[in-house]
Every structure is written in C-alpha cells, then in structure tokens.
N, C-alpha and C positions, 0 to 999 in steps of 0.2 A: 504493500499499500504505500502511495506517495502522501507524505504528510508534511504541510509547512506549519511551523511552530512560531507564533509571533511574540517575543519576549523571552529573554535569555536569565531572568530573575531565577529564585529559588523553585518557584513552581515550574516555570518552562524548562529548566535544566534537569529537573528529576523526571518531568514527563519525556524529554528527550533521551534521557539515559534508560527509561523503562522501554520505550519504543525502539530505540536503536537495537537492543538485544533481542528484539523480535524479528529481526530482519526486515524492517520498513526503511524506505527510501526517506531520510529526514533533512529537511532544511530548516534552519533555525534565523529568525531576522530580529535584530535589535539595534538601538541606537549606540550602544556602549561596545565598541570593537574589542575592548581588553576583555569584556565577559566572552564574547565570541571566540577568542584567540583560545581561552581557558578551555572552553567546550571543545572546540576542534583538537586541542592536544590530548583530550581524554577519550573523545567519542569519534566514531566513523560517521561523520555527518558533514554537510555543507553549511555555510554561514554566510548571511548577506547583512552588511552594515547599513541601517537607514530605518526610517519611520516606517512603522507597519502600517500606516493609514495612507501612505503614498502609493498609488496604483504601479509607477515604474518600479518602485522596490519591490512591490508583490509579484510582478512580471519577472524581475531579475530572479527572484527566488523559486520561479518555475509553477507559480500558481496556476497557470492556464491549464495545466493537465494534472493538478492536484486531486486527490480524492478526499483530502480533508484539511481543514484550516482550524487550528486550535491557537485561539487570541487570548494569551495570558500576561499581556503587559500590565504594568503597575496603573493604566489609566483605563476606567471603564469607557470612556467616551472613544479612545482608540480602538478598544475591542470591538466596540458595537459597529462603528464606521468600516473597521476591517471586515466584519462579518457580511455588512451589506455590500461592500464591493466585491468581495468573493462570490455573492450570489449574483448581483445584477451586472457585473462586468465579465466575471469569468465562470460562471456556473459551476461552481464547486459544490459537489453532492452534499458534503457534511460540514457544518460550521458550530464550533464551539466556542463559547467566550466566558471568561472569568469576569464575574460582576460583584463588585462591593458595596454599592451603596443601595441601600434599603428602597429608595425612592425608584430605582429601576425594578428590583426584586418584586415588589408588590403590585406592579401593573403588567401582567403577562402579555399583555396586548404589543407591548414595545418589543418582544420578541418574536412577533408573528412575521410571517412571510411578506406583509404588505408593509411591515415598518423594518426592522433592523434584520430580519430573517435569520435568527439564532436558533439552531437546533436545540441545543442544550447549553442552558446557562448554569455555571457553577459558581458558588459563594464559597470559597475555602473557609473563611471566618465561620460560617453557621455550620459547615460540616464539621470543623474541629469542636465548635460549641457543644453539638450533638455527641461527639465522640467522648468529650470529658464529663459531660452530664451523665452518661452510662457508667463510665468508670467510678463516679460518685455514688451512683445508685448500687453499684457492685463492688465495694471497695476491697473485696478480696482478690480482684481480677486484674491481669495485666492489660487485656483487651476484652472488649465486649462488642460483638459483631452481629447483625441481624441478617437473615434470609426470608424468602417467601412471606414478604409483607410484614415482617414481624412474628411470624408463627414458629420459626426456628432461631435459637441463638447458638452462636460460637464463642465459647470463652476460653482464655488463656490463663491458666493459673500456674504459679510456681509450687510445687509439691515440696511441703517440708516435714520434718521428723515430728511425728504426733498425728498426722491427718490419718483418717480411719483406713484408707485404701494404701497409703504409703508403706511400702515392703510387702505389698500382697500383689499377686498377680491379677490383670484387669477382669478376668472371668469372674473374680468376686464382687464386681460391681452389681451382677445381676442379683446375687444371694443378698447383698446389703439393700438393693432397692428393686424389689421383684416387680413393682407396678409401674416402673419408670423406664421408658426406652431412652437409651443414651448410646452413644457411641465416642470413644477415644479416636479422634481423626489421626492425631500424630503426636510425638513425643520428641522434644528437642534436649539431648544430654549434653551440655556445654553447647558446642556448635554443630554437632552430630545428629542429624535426623534418624529417628528409630521408627520402622514401620511396626505398628503394634498389633500383637494377635493376643489370645485369650490368655497365653502363658507369659506375656511380657510382665515384668515387675517394676511397679513405679518406685523410684528412688528419690531421697530428698534432693531438692534442688533441680528436678526435672521441670522443663516448661511443657505443661500438658495442655492439648487443646481438646476440649469438649464439646460435642455438639449435642443438643437436646431440644425438646419443645420449650418455648419460652416460658411456660408456665412451671417448668420442671427444673430450670437452671439453678436455682438457689439450693434445691435438693442435692443435684450433683456436685456443686461447689463444695458443700459440706463434706462430701467423701474424701476431698482430696486436701482440704484446709480446715483449720479452726475458722469458725466464722467469726468475723470481726462484728463487733455492736454496729448498729446502724449510725449513719453520719448524721449530725445535727447542727454542727458548726463548720463553717468553710471560710477561710480566708483567701482572697484574690490578690495578688501582687501584679499590678498593672492595670489601669482603667482605660486601655485603648479599644479598639473595635472588639476584640474577642473577650478582653474582662468584661466589658458593658454587657455583651450578647450573653456571657455567662452568667452574671449578676441578675440579668433579666430572667433567665431560665431558671434559676435556683431560688431567688428570694422568697418565693411564695411558700416553699417547703422546707428551707433551711435558714438558720440565722447566718447571715452572710455580710463580711467586711471586705471593703475594697480600699486597696492602698494605691495611691496615684501621686506622683511628683509634682505634675503641673497644677498651679491652683485654678487657671480657666477651665481645665479639663475636669477638676473635682466638682466645680460648680455646674457644670454641665450634666455629669453623673448624678449630682444630688437632684436634679430637675427631673431627670428621666426614671430614676429609681424610686421605688415607693417604700421598701422596708429596710432594703441593705443599708449599712452604715458606711458612709465615704470618707476616708482619712486621707489627709494631705501628708506627704512625707516619703522617705527613701525606703525602699523595700529591703534594703541591707542594713536598716538602722536597727541595732540590737535593742537599744532602749525603747524603741517605738514598738517592736515585737513584744517585748517584755510588758510594756504598759497595757498592751490589748491583749494578754493573755494568751499568747501563743501556745503556750503548754496545754491550753484547753482545746486546742482546734484539731477536729477530727481528720481534715484534709487543709492542707496549704498548697495553693496552685499559683505557680509562677507564669504569668503570661505576658511580660514586657516583650519589648522589640529588641532587647538585649539578652544574648545567650548567657554572658558571663553574669550579669544581674540574676537572671533566673536561676542559675545554678548555684551562685552564692548564697541567694537569700532562702533557697531550699536547703542547702547543707546548713544554713544557720538555723533554720525554722526546726528541722530535724534534732539538731543537737540541743535546742532549747525545750524541746518536749512536744513538737507536733506530731500527732499520730501517724499520718501519711503525707508524703509531700510529692507533687507531680510538677515537673518543668518541662515547658515548651522550649526545643532546642532545635535551631534552624541548621547547624552544622551537624553532618550527619555521623561524622567521626566523634563527636562529643556525645552524640545519644548511643553509640555502642560502647564506648569507655564507661558511661555512667550507669545505664541500665543493670539493675539488679545490685547496685552498690548501696550508698547510703541514701540516694535518691531512689524513691519506689518505682516511680514510672518516669522516663524521658519520652517525650512525645515528639516525633519529628513531624511538622506540619505539613510538608511535602507528601510524605508516606501516608499520612492518616488520610489526606483528601484525594490522593491520586486514584482511589478504586472508583470513584463516581465517573472519572473520565476515562478510565480503561475499560469499562463495561460498555461504553459507547464505540470504542474502537476495536474491541475484540471481534474477531470473526465468528460467524455462526449466531445464534439466538442467545447471547450471553446477556442475563439480566442483572446480574450482581457480580462485582469484583472487589475482594477486600484484601489489602496488602498485609502481609504478615511478617513479624520479626523484621522490623525496619525494611522491608522490601525483598528479603530474600526468599520469601515463599508467599503462595497465593492462595486463597479460598475463593472459588467462584461457583455461580449458580447458572445452569444454563437449561435451555428447553430442547426437549428431544423432538425431533420432526421426521416425518418421512414414513417409512414401511421397512419391513425386514430385508427388501431387496435393496432399498436406498440408503440405508443409514446402518452403520456397524454396531448399534446399540440396541435398536428396536427387537424387542422379542427374544432378548438374549439374557441368560443368566449373568449375574456380575462376574462370577468366576469364569466366565466363558468371553468376557470382553477383555481384549488385549489391550490392558493400560500400561502407559509407559511407566517404567521404574521410578517410584517416587511420587506417583499420583495415586490417591486413593478415593474411591466413591464413599463417601460418608453418611449420605441420606437421600432419600427419594420423597418428593412432595407430589401427591396425586390428588387433585382437586382439593379438599379440605384436610385429607389424611396426610400425617407426617409419618414417614417409615424409616427408621434405622436401617442402613443398608447391610445386607447378610450377604453371604456367598451365593445363595440361591434366589435371591431377589430377582424378579425378571422386570426389565425396563420396558416400559410402553410409551407409545407416542403421546405427546401431551405431558409427560413427566418433566418436572423440574429436578434436575438433579444436582446435587451439592457436591463438588470435588475438591478435595484438599490437594495442593501441589507442593510438595516439600523443597521444590528447586525451579524457580519460576522459568528457567531456561526451557523446560519441557511444555511449558503452556501452549506454544502451537501445535504440538504433538496430540495435546489433550482436545483443543479445539477442533482439529480433524475428525475426532471420533463423532462429533455433533452435526458435522457437515452433510448435507443431503446430496446424492447422486443428481447428475443433471437430468436424466430422465424422470424424476419423480415431478408429477403436478399435483 
C-alpha cells in the first residue's frame, strides 16, 4: 500500500515506523528537515520537506497515486485542508486526520464528503484519556483493552508471589472459576514470549495477558494478583489538554486534584471543572505534594508535556507514599527503561493511540487493533468473510488452521455470544475472531488468513 504521512512528530514517526515494518511504501512530509533526516536514517522510507497543505508538496510526495493519506501534523487546520486537497484534487481513496480541537470533534458534518472529506478523525488526547481511565478503574492491570464493542476485555497483569494461580499450571484456572470462560492469550517472561497451554506454570514477575467477558474480568484478575482496594483519590500532574480531559472524566466518581504551573491555565481549569481541586505549583515540588497529602493518593498520574517532569514527579510521589503512579512518556527508550520499576505504569502516547489508526490501515476486515508491550506485540479483532472454498478459516477447527508461529486465536464472538477459543472450535463466516500476535512482524501473515479469494461474491 502506498501511504503519504503528513507530519513527522511523535505520532507521525511512530505511525511511519509501524507501517514501514509491514512493507508499505511510505513517504513522510514535514516542514522540519532535521526530523525528516532522523527518520530517514532509521527507516526505509522517502521524505519531502515542505508544508503539508501545499498541493505542489503533496505532488512531490507522490499523492497522485497514493492509497492513503494520514495527516498528523500539529495543526488541525493543516490536517483538514490536506484531506480536502487529497480528495478534491487527487482522488485519494482513504484520508485520516489527527484532530485535537473539541470544536471540530463535536460537529461531525465537518468531516463529511461535502466539507473536509475526512474518513477517520483521530483525537490522541481523548484516546489516551480513555486508556488512563480504564487503568484507574482496574488498578491491578498494566493494560486494559476492549473488543467486540466492550463485550470482551483483554487485561495485562504482572503476576507476583501470593496470587492464587502463581506457581500453578493454567489448567487450574477452570477449577478455580468453573463458571467463568477465560483464556490466557500470552505470557511474557522478561522479554521472551511463551505460548501458554494447560501445563504452563505462571511464575512471579510474568506479564500475563488474560481475555474474558467484560463482566468477568475482575474475577480473573483476582486469580493472578491480590486485588487492590478501589481507587478513591487521584492526583493529576499537569493541566494541559490531557490533564483537563482526564479531570473531566474522573471528577464525578473520584476525589481529584490537578497541579498546574501556569496561573492563567489554572484559572481556565477552575472555570471548566466542577468538583476537581486545581492547585498552582510545580509538580516536582516536594513541599506542595506533602501539603496536599500525597501519601493518601491512590493514583498519581503525571501528564505534563515534559518527560523528565513526569518521571521525576512520579518517582517523588511514589517515595512519599502514593499507592500507584502512572507517567506519560514520549521517548520510547525511557518507557522500556522505567516500566515495572518504581513507576508502576509508563505510557507511550504514540503506542497507546496507534491502534485506532492501524485498524483502518490493516488489510481485510480488521475492526480493532491494540498495540501491546510498547509496540512489540498486537491484539487484533477481524471479521471472517467468505465460505470454505474462498477463505482458509471458514468451516475449519482452530487446530486445523495454519496460524503463523507466535499467533494465537484467543476468542470468537458470534452474534452476542462470546466463546473462548479451544482447539476444536469451528470458525464460521461472520465470526469476530480475536487474535493475539506475540511479534507484530507476522501480522501480514495473519491478515492473509482473513482475506477472501477473488472468486467469492
């Protein structure tokens, strides 16, 4: 697929890295030639320096025969104009735009074919907010992801000594929870993926990915970890776009405090928030954290625009007694370094939000894509089409499907029924199949399994 990416910032660079690895023809456009040089040094792609809203620059980038345009510059207006030009002048089939301003997002007519012609509008700040809210709802989890319109949940937890199932084979799950359908989709021990079966023993420190119906997920978590007490008090470090969205999402259900350095921004936050307490100050100010009873906080979330401030404030909050700390970190090297240390969860914004975009790029009828383990693995939901003659999955038992090594069918959703996958489960046309892929490099092979032969009508 030929894809033109407009914008070489954090989002654009991560999108380019994900798509280049899947053998797409990628061109990246940005006004910053330094960023483009860095990308070209790391990745096999073309770059063009210039404004993403100028037709001549788009032509130089090869938009005339592109299959897709992904506009993720820092400017909503440039992204919208670029999508309109891609449709009106160059007839590009698929147009995706990153949109941050709420004024645009609340009026869907703006994205219609007779306006700016955006097929998919992505708001990374809102995706991140939803992601963090789920982590606060399930404080035991490293990740909480949804499939099948929220009917199925995939959670990642770190098993530790004392969990009921730790030290036991996975087949004990059924004995512990006879009435609950669940599936351990994968286990990572260090950085090594383990394909689990009934005799696999869970060890302390394992990162375990469990799939179950959304209503049963707390019971499944209880088997792997001691359950944390419910979250009541949350402190948010940073009152930017994400901090504001997060406070708005949480203030009705939790006691929320927001720390923001800028006085004008604090005044704006106070006007927008009903219940949350807004504090002006430095998120790394030890005396401020102490005076606001940091030791009583169930969750401390650092979402400023500065990685170092997020890291240092989380380390400080943890040392001073906060029960759980979550840091937003843009530099992926930092994320890998800090995850599972004193910082409970380190979130890469680009990896948390990229799944929404990848689901639109994937071949076949892929409806959901979630990036796992900082982009190393993926979980995807795809719809099975065709018949036994045209599709390699229809009418076959899972044990007879030639899955690439490292891929696991974890669950099948048929209508309203959620079925955990077993070796003798037969796939039918129309099924939503949830696949765990331990190494994202094999995703194209998984996609081919869902493709329908040319002769099928």
